[in-house]
C-alpha positions, 0 to 999 in steps of 0.5 A: 962648450967648444972654444974654437971653430975647429973644436966645434967642428970636431964636436959635430963630427963626433956626434955624427960618428957616434950615431953611425957607430951606435947603429952599427953596434946595434945591428951586430948585436941583432945578428948575434941575438939571432944566432943565440936564439937558434942555438936556444931552440936547438935548431942546428941548421938555423944556427949555422945559417944565422952564424954565417950571416952574422960573421961578416957583419961582426968582421965589418964592425972590426974594419969600421973601428966599432969593435976590437979584432980579438973581441970579435974573434973570441965571440965568433969562436965561442958562438961557432963552438956552441953551434958545433956542439948542437947535435 
């Protein structure tokens, strides 16, 4: 339980940010899942378009502090490599 008005306010702000960040993470995962499904189906065009849509969403997660820059860079690199490998 918060002991001071300041800590009570911080607790409220943390709850609000947690909900926003949770929604943003979920949204990013959805975009990544769409790329994964396109790769699994073997459709290169769909995979490329899904990756093109997912990329800015993942980078937005970096700017908003939801994900680390290197983590997103690694995941994008691996996804693009898998898309490129489709023949």
